[in-house]
C-alpha positions as CSV (number, residue, x, y, z in Angstrom):
1,X,70.3,3.8,-67.2
2,X,69.4,5.4,-70.5
3,X,65.8,5.7,-71.6
4,X,64.2,4.7,-74.9
5,X,61.3,7.0,-74.5
6,X,60.4,10.0,-72.3
7,X,56.8,11.4,-72.4
8,X,55.8,14.8,-71.1
9,X,52.3,16.1,-70.4
10,X,49.3,16.0,-68.0
11,X,48.2,12.9,-66.1
12,X,44.5,12.9,-65.0
13,X,42.6,10.6,-62.6
14,X,39.9,8.9,-64.6
15,X,36.3,8.3,-63.5
16,X,34.8,6.0,-66.1
17,X,31.0,5.2,-66.2
18,X,30.9,1.5,-67.1
19,X,27.1,1.4,-67.6
20,X,25.1,4.2,-69.2
21,X,22.7,6.0,-66.9
22,X,24.1,4.3,-63.8
23,X,26.0,6.2,-61.0
24,X,28.8,3.7,-60.5
25,X,32.2,4.7,-61.9
26,X,35.4,2.9,-62.3
27,X,38.4,4.8,-60.8
28,X,41.5,4.7,-62.9
29,X,44.2,6.8,-64.5
30,X,44.4,8.7,-67.7
31,X,46.0,11.6,-69.6
32,X,47.2,11.0,-73.1
33,X,50.9,11.1,-72.7
34,X,50.8,9.0,-69.5
35,X,48.7,6.4,-71.3
36,X,51.2,6.5,-74.1
37,X,54.1,5.9,-71.7
38,X,52.3,2.9,-70.1
39,X,51.4,1.5,-73.5
40,X,55.1,1.7,-74.6
41,X,56.4,0.2,-71.3
42,X,54.1,-2.7,-71.8
43,X,55.8,-3.3,-75.1
44,X,59.1,-3.8,-73.2
45,X,61.0,-0.6,-73.7
46,X,62.5,1.7,-71.0
47,X,60.2,4.7,-70.4
48,X,60.4,7.8,-68.4
49,X,57.7,10.4,-67.6
50,X,57.8,14.0,-66.7
51,X,55.1,16.4,-65.4
52,X,54.2,18.2,-62.2
53,X,51.9,16.4,-59.7
54,X,50.0,17.7,-56.8
55,X,51.2,16.8,-53.3
56,X,48.0,14.8,-52.9
57,X,46.5,11.3,-53.0
58,X,45.9,11.4,-56.7
59,X,49.5,12.3,-57.3
60,X,50.6,9.5,-55.0
61,X,48.4,7.1,-57.0
62,X,50.2,8.1,-60.2
63,X,53.6,7.6,-58.7
64,X,52.6,4.1,-57.6
65,X,51.1,3.4,-61.0
66,X,54.3,4.3,-62.9
67,X,56.3,2.4,-60.4
68,X,54.3,-0.8,-61.1
69,X,54.6,-0.2,-64.8
70,X,58.4,0.2,-64.6
71,X,58.4,3.8,-65.7
72,X,61.0,6.2,-64.3
73,X,59.1,9.1,-62.7
74,X,61.8,10.0,-60.3
75,X,62.3,13.5,-61.6
76,X,58.8,14.7,-61.2
77,X,58.3,17.7,-58.9
78,X,55.3,17.7,-56.4
79,X,53.3,20.9,-56.0
80,X,51.7,21.6,-52.6
81,X,49.7,24.5,-54.0
82,X,48.1,22.9,-57.2
83,X,46.2,19.6,-57.4
84,X,46.4,16.6,-59.6
85,X,43.1,16.8,-61.6
86,X,40.6,14.4,-63.0
87,X,38.1,13.7,-65.8
88,X,34.8,11.8,-66.3
89,X,34.0,9.4,-69.1
90,X,30.4,8.8,-70.0
91,X,29.0,6.3,-72.5
92,X,25.9,6.5,-74.6
93,X,24.4,5.7,-78.0
94,X,27.0,8.0,-79.8
95,X,30.0,6.5,-78.0
96,X,32.1,7.9,-75.2
97,X,32.2,11.5,-74.0
98,X,34.5,13.4,-71.7
99,X,34.0,16.0,-68.9
100,X,37.2,17.5,-67.5
101,X,38.0,19.0,-64.1
102,X,41.5,20.2,-65.0
103,X,41.6,24.0,-64.3
104,X,44.6,24.9,-62.2
105,X,46.2,21.5,-62.4
106,X,49.8,21.0,-61.1
107,X,50.8,19.9,-64.6
108,X,49.6,23.3,-66.0
109,X,52.2,24.9,-63.8
110,X,55.2,23.2,-65.4
111,X,58.0,25.6,-66.4
112,X,60.9,25.2,-68.8
113,X,63.5,25.9,-66.1
114,X,62.3,22.9,-64.1
115,X,63.4,20.4,-66.8
116,X,66.3,18.3,-65.8
117,X,68.5,18.5,-68.9
118,X,70.9,15.6,-68.3
119,X,68.0,13.3,-67.6
120,X,66.0,14.4,-70.6
121,X,68.9,14.3,-73.1
122,X,69.3,10.6,-72.6
123,X,66.0,9.8,-74.3
124,X,66.1,8.2,-77.7
125,X,62.6,9.6,-78.3
126,X,60.7,12.4,-76.6
127,X,56.9,12.3,-77.0
128,X,54.5,15.1,-76.3
129,X,51.0,16.1,-77.5
130,X,49.0,19.2,-78.3
131,X,47.3,18.8,-75.0
132,X,50.6,19.0,-73.3
133,X,50.9,22.5,-74.7
134,X,47.3,23.6,-74.5
135,X,47.0,23.4,-70.8
136,X,49.0,26.7,-70.2
137,X,51.5,29.0,-71.9
138,X,54.2,27.8,-69.5
139,X,53.5,24.2,-70.3
140,X,53.6,25.1,-74.0
141,X,57.0,26.7,-73.5
142,X,58.2,23.7,-71.5
143,X,57.4,21.3,-74.3
144,X,59.2,23.4,-76.9
145,X,62.3,23.6,-74.6
146,X,62.2,19.8,-74.2
147,X,62.1,19.4,-78.0
148,X,65.1,21.7,-78.2
149,X,67.1,19.7,-75.6
150,X,66.4,16.3,-77.2
151,X,67.0,17.4,-80.7
152,X,70.3,18.9,-79.6
153,X,71.3,15.5,-78.2
154,X,70.4,13.9,-81.6
155,X,67.2,12.4,-80.2
156,X,63.9,12.0,-82.0
157,X,60.8,14.2,-81.3
158,X,57.4,12.5,-81.6
159,X,54.2,14.6,-81.4
160,X,50.5,13.8,-81.3
161,X,48.3,16.6,-82.6
162,X,45.6,15.7,-80.0
163,X,43.3,18.7,-80.3
164,X,40.8,19.8,-77.6
165,X,38.9,23.0,-78.7
166,X,37.8,23.7,-75.1
167,X,41.4,24.2,-74.1
168,X,42.5,26.9,-76.6
169,X,41.2,28.9,-79.6
170,X,41.5,27.3,-82.9
171,X,43.9,29.9,-84.4
172,X,46.4,29.5,-81.5
173,X,46.1,25.7,-81.7
174,X,46.9,25.7,-85.4
175,X,49.9,27.9,-85.0
176,X,51.3,26.0,-82.1
177,X,50.6,22.5,-83.5
178,X,52.0,23.4,-86.9
179,X,55.2,24.7,-85.3
180,X,55.5,21.6,-83.1
181,X,54.9,19.5,-86.3
182,X,57.8,21.3,-88.0
183,X,60.1,20.2,-85.1
184,X,58.9,16.6,-85.0
185,X,60.4,13.6,-86.8
186,X,57.4,11.4,-86.1
187,X,53.9,12.9,-86.2
188,X,50.9,11.0,-84.8
189,X,47.7,12.8,-85.7
190,X,44.2,11.6,-85.6
191,X,41.9,12.2,-88.5
192,X,39.2,14.2,-86.6
193,X,41.9,16.4,-85.1
194,X,43.6,16.9,-88.4
195,X,40.4,17.9,-90.1
196,X,39.8,20.5,-87.5
197,X,43.4,21.8,-87.6
198,X,44.1,21.7,-91.3
199,X,40.6,21.9,-93.0
200,X,41.4,18.8,-95.0
201,X,39.2,15.8,-95.2
202,X,41.1,13.3,-97.3
203,X,43.7,11.2,-95.3
204,X,46.2,11.3,-98.1
205,X,46.0,15.1,-98.3
206,X,46.4,15.3,-94.5
207,X,49.6,13.2,-94.5
208,X,50.9,15.3,-97.4
209,X,50.3,18.4,-95.4
210,X,52.2,17.2,-92.4
211,X,55.1,15.7,-94.4
212,X,55.3,19.1,-96.1
213,X,55.8,20.7,-92.7
214,X,58.9,18.6,-92.2
215,X,57.9,15.3,-90.4
216,X,59.8,12.3,-91.7
217,X,57.0,9.9,-90.6
218,X,53.3,10.5,-90.3
219,X,51.1,7.8,-88.7
220,X,47.5,9.0,-89.1
221,X,44.9,7.1,-87.1
222,X,41.5,6.8,-88.8
223,X,39.3,5.4,-86.0
224,X,37.2,2.5,-87.1
225,X,38.8,2.7,-90.5
226,X,42.3,1.8,-89.3
227,X,45.4,3.9,-90.0
228,X,47.6,5.4,-92.7
229,X,51.4,5.4,-92.3
230,X,53.4,7.6,-94.7
231,X,56.9,8.8,-95.5
232,X,58.0,10.9,-98.4
233,X,58.8,7.7,-100.4
234,X,55.9,5.3,-99.4
235,X,52.6,5.0,-97.7
236,X,50.5,2.1,-96.4
237,X,46.8,2.0,-95.5
238,X,46.1,-0.4,-92.6
239,X,42.7,-1.9,-92.2
240,X,41.0,-1.9,-88.8
241,X,41.0,-5.2,-86.8
242,X,37.7,-6.7,-85.8
243,X,37.4,-6.9,-82.0
244,X,34.5,-6.6,-79.6
245,X,35.0,-3.0,-78.6
246,X,33.4,-1.6,-75.4
247,X,35.4,1.6,-74.8
248,X,37.6,3.5,-77.1
249,X,39.1,5.7,-74.3
250,X,42.9,5.6,-74.7
251,X,43.0,3.7,-78.1
252,X,44.9,6.5,-79.8
253,X,47.4,6.6,-76.9
254,X,47.8,2.9,-77.2
255,X,48.6,3.4,-80.9
256,X,51.2,6.0,-80.1
257,X,53.0,4.0,-77.4
258,X,53.0,0.8,-79.4
259,X,54.1,2.6,-82.5
260,X,57.1,4.3,-80.8
261,X,58.1,1.1,-79.1
262,X,58.0,-1.0,-82.2
263,X,59.8,1.7,-84.2
264,X,62.6,1.7,-81.7
265,X,62.8,-2.0,-82.0
266,X,62.7,-2.3,-85.8
267,X,63.4,1.1,-87.3
268,X,60.5,0.4,-89.7
269,X,57.6,2.8,-89.5
270,X,55.3,0.5,-91.5
271,X,56.0,-2.5,-89.2
272,X,55.4,-0.1,-86.3
273,X,52.1,1.0,-87.8
274,X,50.9,-2.6,-88.2
275,X,51.9,-3.4,-84.7
276,X,50.3,-0.3,-83.2
277,X,47.1,-0.8,-85.2
278,X,46.6,-4.2,-83.5
279,X,47.5,-2.7,-80.0
280,X,45.0,0.1,-80.5
281,X,42.2,-2.4,-81.4
282,X,43.0,-4.5,-78.2
283,X,42.8,-1.3,-76.1
284,X,39.1,-0.9,-77.0
285,X,38.1,-4.3,-75.5
286,X,38.0,-3.2,-71.9
287,X,36.9,-0.1,-69.9
288,X,39.3,2.7,-69.0
289,X,42.3,4.2,-70.5
290,X,45.0,2.1,-68.8
291,X,43.7,-1.3,-67.8
292,X,43.1,-2.6,-71.4
293,X,46.5,-1.4,-72.8
294,X,47.9,-4.6,-74.1
295,X,51.3,-6.2,-73.3
296,X,53.7,-7.2,-76.1
297,X,52.7,-10.8,-75.5
298,X,49.0,-10.0,-76.0
299,X,49.7,-8.2,-79.3
300,X,51.8,-11.1,-80.5
301,X,49.1,-13.6,-79.6
302,X,46.4,-11.5,-81.2
303,X,48.3,-11.2,-84.5
304,X,49.2,-14.9,-84.5
305,X,45.6,-15.7,-84.0
306,X,44.5,-13.6,-86.9
307,X,47.3,-15.1,-89.1
308,X,46.0,-18.6,-88.2
309,X,42.4,-17.9,-89.3
């Protein structure tokens, strides 16, 4: 069976503090590209995921999660020497914050020669992020090799510039992200990350910068201000949807997955942006990165309800 989308990166077990100041945490799953894969699968497309997992209980939990979501994770190697890692989400007056326990993760040990070329080449779209590259030099090389294989098979490369300054120096991040952006057809930056990486504040200047590097489509998320979708010929600003938000963890990943799924369905980046903007809003209405990711039916119902107001 061919795959519509393959995502590559680092999955992380999530420990989410649902009440500020309280010791109780909600155990879940995270990692930006894994979240994206699940968000896309819930929109009804065929998705595969590739990484390295530890030969441990956390790794087993991810395999079971992807199985339940209908994601092909059959080609993922298990590492007996490196663990599947985790992160903690805390909530306070300034929003949510993250603490990571990711050093030496199995995913950071991924290598280009482990990629299964025939499996990867079947993907219509390959998606990775800057985090997928920041976790180690071999992971960075693996992502670039995956880009090469998919592009050679006439597939599309999608890339999220998700920037974590604790993972790598700014100068290296800019060089790697800009090179990845040059190889991508669809670029999915967030405004805060783009400001740090490009030095530009204005959303229109940001999308101009990334279009200038060679991307055909730039879908720039603007947080509470919505999103901006642009091609060389046209751009459209999308207002944020009003929802009762409780946790923004994974909202950007929800946008990515829904955007790619809808783009594959319609071939229209602006329709994909409108759809993804709604999906991202819904993803903020529950705790955790995965549980609130909406299904296609949920997005349809939400947009129908807004149209009926």
